[in-house]
PAKE-124585 format. One record per residue: residue in one letter; residue number from 1; x, y, z of N, C-alpha, C in turn. Coordinates in steps of 0.05 Angstrom, whole numbers, plus 5000, padded with zeros to 4 digits. Each point is the difference from the previous one (the first is absolute). Example, Ala and Ser with C-alpha at 12.3 -4.5 7.8 and 13.67 -1.06 7.14 Angstrom:
// PAKE-124585
{rest->a | nr->1 | n.u->5264 | n.v->4886 | n.w->5156 | ca.u->4982 | ca.v->5024 | ca.w->5000 | c.u->5018 | c.v->5024 | c.w->5000}
{rest->s | nr->2 | n.u->4993 | n.v->5021 | n.w->4986 | ca.u->5016 | ca.v->5024 | ca.w->5001 | c.u->4985 | c.v->5022 | c.w->5014}
// end
This chain:
// PAKE-124585
{rest->m | nr->1 | n.u->3481 | n.v->9257 | n.w->5379 | ca.u->4998 | ca.v->4974 | ca.w->5007 | c.u->4973 | c.v->4994 | c.w->4983}
{rest->t | nr->2 | n.u->4995 | n.v->4976 | n.w->4997 | ca.u->4975 | ca.v->4986 | ca.w->4990 | c.u->4986 | c.v->4994 | c.w->5018}
{rest->t | nr->3 | n.u->4977 | n.v->4994 | n.w->4994 | ca.u->4974 | ca.v->4999 | ca.w->5015 | c.u->4990 | c.v->4973 | c.w->4998}
{rest->i | nr->4 | n.u->4989 | n.v->4982 | n.w->5011 | ca.u->4981 | ca.v->4977 | ca.w->5010 | c.u->4979 | c.v->5007 | c.w->5006}
{rest->k | nr->5 | n.u->4980 | n.v->4987 | n.w->4991 | ca.u->4965 | ca.v->5002 | ca.w->5005 | c.u->4993 | c.v->4970 | c.w->5013}
{rest->i | nr->6 | n.u->5003 | n.v->4998 | n.w->5028 | ca.u->4993 | ca.v->4975 | ca.w->5016 | c.u->4965 | c.v->4999 | c.w->5003}
{rest->k | nr->7 | n.u->4986 | n.v->4975 | n.w->4990 | ca.u->4976 | ca.v->4996 | ca.w->5005 | c.u->4990 | c.v->4982 | c.w->5022}
{rest->l | nr->8 | n.u->4995 | n.v->5002 | n.w->5022 | ca.u->4986 | ca.v->4977 | ca.w->5015 | c.u->4979 | c.v->4982 | c.w->4989}
{rest->i | nr->9 | n.u->5002 | n.v->4975 | n.w->4991 | ca.u->4977 | ca.v->4985 | ca.w->4987 | c.u->4997 | c.v->4979 | c.w->5021}
{rest->k | nr->10 | n.u->5013 | n.v->4991 | n.w->5021 | ca.u->4985 | ca.v->4977 | ca.w->5016 | c.u->5008 | c.v->5009 | c.w->5028}
{rest->s | nr->11 | n.u->4976 | n.v->5002 | n.w->5016 | ca.u->4993 | ca.v->5003 | ca.w->5027 | c.u->5030 | c.v->4992 | c.w->5018}
{rest->p | nr->12 | n.u->5011 | n.v->5013 | n.w->5016 | ca.u->5017 | ca.v->4992 | ca.w->5023 | c.u->4989 | c.v->4984 | c.w->5026}
{rest->i | nr->13 | n.u->4973 | n.v->5000 | n.w->5002 | ca.u->4991 | ca.v->4982 | ca.w->5021 | c.u->5005 | c.v->4971 | c.w->5005}
{rest->g | nr->14 | n.u->5009 | n.v->4991 | n.w->5021 | ca.u->5008 | ca.v->4979 | ca.w->5001 | c.u->5026 | c.v->4988 | c.w->4985}
{rest->r | nr->15 | n.u->5023 | n.v->5019 | n.w->4999 | ca.u->5019 | ca.v->4999 | ca.w->4991 | c.u->5024 | c.v->5006 | c.w->5024}
{rest->p | nr->16 | n.u->5026 | n.v->4993 | n.w->4998 | ca.u->5019 | ca.v->5008 | ca.w->5026 | c.u->5000 | c.v->5030 | c.w->5006}
{rest->f | nr->17 | n.u->5002 | n.v->5004 | n.w->5024 | ca.u->5005 | ca.v->5026 | ca.w->5010 | c.u->5017 | c.v->5019 | c.w->4983}
{rest->t | nr->18 | n.u->5022 | n.v->4990 | n.w->4997 | ca.u->5019 | ca.v->5013 | ca.w->4984 | c.u->4991 | c.v->5009 | c.w->4966}
{rest->h | nr->19 | n.u->4984 | n.v->4984 | n.w->4992 | ca.u->4990 | ca.v->5013 | ca.w->4972 | c.u->4985 | c.v->5023 | c.w->5007}
{rest->k | nr->20 | n.u->4978 | n.v->4995 | n.w->5017 | ca.u->4983 | ca.v->5017 | ca.w->5005 | c.u->5012 | c.v->5027 | c.w->5005}
{rest->r | nr->21 | n.u->5019 | n.v->4999 | n.w->5009 | ca.u->5018 | ca.v->5025 | ca.w->5013 | c.u->5007 | c.v->5011 | c.w->4965}
{rest->t | nr->22 | n.u->5015 | n.v->4979 | n.w->4989 | ca.u->5010 | ca.v->5012 | ca.w->4976 | c.u->4985 | c.v->5015 | c.w->4981}
{rest->v | nr->23 | n.u->4970 | n.v->4991 | n.w->5001 | ca.u->4976 | ca.v->5010 | ca.w->4985 | c.u->5002 | c.v->5028 | c.w->5016}
{rest->e | nr->24 | n.u->4998 | n.v->5005 | n.w->5019 | ca.u->4991 | ca.v->5026 | ca.w->5015 | c.u->5028 | c.v->5020 | c.w->4992}
{rest->a | nr->25 | n.u->5026 | n.v->4988 | n.w->5004 | ca.u->5019 | ca.v->5009 | ca.w->4989 | c.u->5000 | c.v->5018 | c.w->4971}
{rest->l | nr->26 | n.u->4987 | n.v->4987 | n.w->4988 | ca.u->4996 | ca.v->5006 | ca.w->4963 | c.u->4988 | c.v->5024 | c.w->5002}
{rest->g | nr->27 | n.u->4977 | n.v->4996 | n.w->5021 | ca.u->4979 | ca.v->5022 | ca.w->5004 | c.u->4969 | c.v->4993 | c.w->4982}
{rest->l | nr->28 | n.u->5009 | n.v->4972 | n.w->5000 | ca.u->4967 | ca.v->4986 | ca.w->4987 | c.u->4986 | c.v->4993 | c.w->5021}
{rest->k | nr->29 | n.u->4977 | n.v->5009 | n.w->5006 | ca.u->4972 | ca.v->4998 | ca.w->5013 | c.u->4987 | c.v->4980 | c.w->4989}
{rest->k | nr->30 | n.u->4984 | n.v->5002 | n.w->4976 | ca.u->4977 | ca.v->4988 | ca.w->4985 | c.u->5006 | c.v->4983 | c.w->4981}
{rest->i | nr->31 | n.u->4985 | n.v->4982 | n.w->4994 | ca.u->5009 | ca.v->4981 | ca.w->4976 | c.u->4990 | c.v->5020 | c.w->4973}
{rest->g | nr->32 | n.u->5019 | n.v->4992 | n.w->4979 | ca.u->4993 | ca.v->5016 | ca.w->4980 | c.u->5015 | c.v->5040 | c.w->5009}
{rest->q | nr->33 | n.u->5006 | n.v->5003 | n.w->5021 | ca.u->5015 | ca.v->5027 | ca.w->4994 | c.u->5023 | c.v->4998 | c.w->4983}
{rest->i | nr->34 | n.u->5013 | n.v->5012 | n.w->4993 | ca.u->5027 | ca.v->5012 | ca.w->4988 | c.u->5016 | c.v->5019 | c.w->5008}
{rest->v | nr->35 | n.u->5018 | n.v->4994 | n.w->5007 | ca.u->5023 | ca.v->5023 | ca.w->5012 | c.u->5022 | c.v->5000 | c.w->4982}
{rest->e | nr->36 | n.u->5016 | n.v->5021 | n.w->5001 | ca.u->5027 | ca.v->5000 | ca.w->4982 | c.u->5024 | c.v->5005 | c.w->5018}
{rest->h | nr->37 | n.u->5022 | n.v->4996 | n.w->4996 | ca.u->5019 | ca.v->5001 | ca.w->5014 | c.u->5028 | c.v->5001 | c.w->4982}
{rest->e | nr->38 | n.u->5020 | n.v->5015 | n.w->5007 | ca.u->5026 | ca.v->5003 | ca.w->4986 | c.u->5013 | c.v->4968 | c.w->5000}
{rest->d | nr->39 | n.u->5007 | n.v->5000 | n.w->4976 | ca.u->5013 | ca.v->4968 | ca.w->4997 | c.u->5033 | c.v->4999 | c.w->5016}
{rest->s | nr->40 | n.u->5004 | n.v->4986 | n.w->5023 | ca.u->5017 | ca.v->5004 | ca.w->5018 | c.u->5001 | c.v->4968 | c.w->5009}
{rest->p | nr->41 | n.u->5031 | n.v->4987 | n.w->5008 | ca.u->5002 | ca.v->4968 | ca.w->5006 | c.u->4984 | c.v->5006 | c.w->5034}
{rest->s | nr->42 | n.u->4988 | n.v->5011 | n.w->5012 | ca.u->4985 | ca.v->4988 | ca.w->5026 | c.u->4973 | c.v->5004 | c.w->4990}
{rest->i | nr->43 | n.u->4985 | n.v->5010 | n.w->4985 | ca.u->4979 | ca.v->5001 | ca.w->4986 | c.u->4996 | c.v->4972 | c.w->4982}
{rest->r | nr->44 | n.u->5017 | n.v->4997 | n.w->4989 | ca.u->5002 | ca.v->4975 | ca.w->4980 | c.u->5003 | c.v->4973 | c.w->5017}
{rest->g | nr->45 | n.u->5017 | n.v->5005 | n.w->5030 | ca.u->5001 | ca.v->4976 | ca.w->5015 | c.u->4966 | c.v->4995 | c.w->5018}
{rest->m | nr->46 | n.u->4984 | n.v->5025 | n.w->4999 | ca.u->4977 | ca.v->4993 | ca.w->5017 | c.u->4981 | c.v->4990 | c.w->4979}
{rest->i | nr->47 | n.u->4999 | n.v->5010 | n.w->4973 | ca.u->4985 | ca.v->4983 | ca.w->4980 | c.u->5011 | c.v->4973 | c.w->4996}
{rest->h | nr->48 | n.u->5018 | n.v->4993 | n.w->5002 | ca.u->5010 | ca.v->4978 | ca.w->5001 | c.u->4988 | c.v->4977 | c.w->5018}
{rest->k | nr->49 | n.u->5000 | n.v->5010 | n.w->5031 | ca.u->4991 | ca.v->4987 | ca.w->5015 | c.u->4966 | c.v->4995 | c.w->4997}
{rest->i | nr->50 | n.u->4989 | n.v->5016 | n.w->4995 | ca.u->4971 | ca.v->4993 | ca.w->4994 | c.u->4988 | c.v->5003 | c.w->4975}
{rest->d | nr->51 | n.u->5016 | n.v->4993 | n.w->4979 | ca.u->5001 | ca.v->4999 | ca.w->4976 | c.u->4967 | c.v->4982 | c.w->4983}
{rest->y | nr->52 | n.u->4997 | n.v->4981 | n.w->5021 | ca.u->4972 | ca.v->4988 | ca.w->4997 | c.u->4979 | c.v->5011 | c.w->5004}
{rest->m | nr->53 | n.u->5001 | n.v->5025 | n.w->5013 | ca.u->4975 | ca.v->5012 | ca.w->5005 | c.u->4997 | c.v->5031 | c.w->4989}
{rest->l | nr->54 | n.u->5022 | n.v->5005 | n.w->4979 | ca.u->5006 | ca.v->5018 | ca.w->4990 | c.u->4998 | c.v->5005 | c.w->4964}
{rest->e | nr->55 | n.u->4990 | n.v->5017 | n.w->4987 | ca.u->5007 | ca.v->5006 | ca.w->4961 | c.u->5013 | c.v->5028 | c.w->5006}
{rest->v | nr->56 | n.u->5028 | n.v->4987 | n.w->4989 | ca.u->5012 | ca.v->5032 | ca.w->4990 | c.u->5001 | c.v->5002 | c.w->4978}
{rest->e | nr->57 | n.u->5009 | n.v->5027 | n.w->4993 | ca.u->4999 | ca.v->5013 | ca.w->4975 | c.u->5022 | c.v->5019 | c.w->4998}
{rest->e | nr->58 | n.u->5021 | n.v->4996 | n.w->4983 | ca.u->5017 | ca.v->5019 | ca.w->5001 | c.u->4991 | c.v->5027 | c.w->4982}
// end
């Protein structure tokens, strides 16, 4: 499978609790941090939920 690079570009402070939990579930802790995940429907769903806080590179 292909991998996706996900970068956190906005802070989860002041966001809804479910959005904060999604950021944690993706493994992101700090602004500017980059993580790699395999491309799957569940990961795509998480990205779609908080896309305003992320930068995604395929």
